[in-house]
C-alpha positions, 0 to 999 in steps of 0.5 A: 944548354939553351933549352935551360938558360933561355926558360931561367932568362925569360923568367928573371925579366918577366919577375921585373927588377926584384931578385928575391928568392923566389923569384930566382927559384922560380927562374931556377925551376923554368930551366929544370923544365926546360931542361926536362923538356930536351928528353923529347927531341933529337938532339942535333948539335954537341955530343948527344947528337952522335946519338941520335935517336937513342938519346930520344927519352933522356934529357940532355946532358948540358941542358941538365948540368946547367939546370943544376949549375944554376940551383947550386948557385941560387941556393948559395946566395941566399944560404943562411 
């Protein structure tokens, strides 16, 4: 999950105090990229660790769930 949360928070910190829709969506994109990047990693903790090398090629479900959740929250905040 941290693979999605860390890039999200870092993107927000780097953007400064402006919490506009574009800034939040850019942070969500960073979270999604972080979650997708887990597909190249061998899981060491969590339920995916039980799969070992079989998990390689698939993004971590927890990281993907966080990225989806962050996108939903950000889009709900700015829904018209």
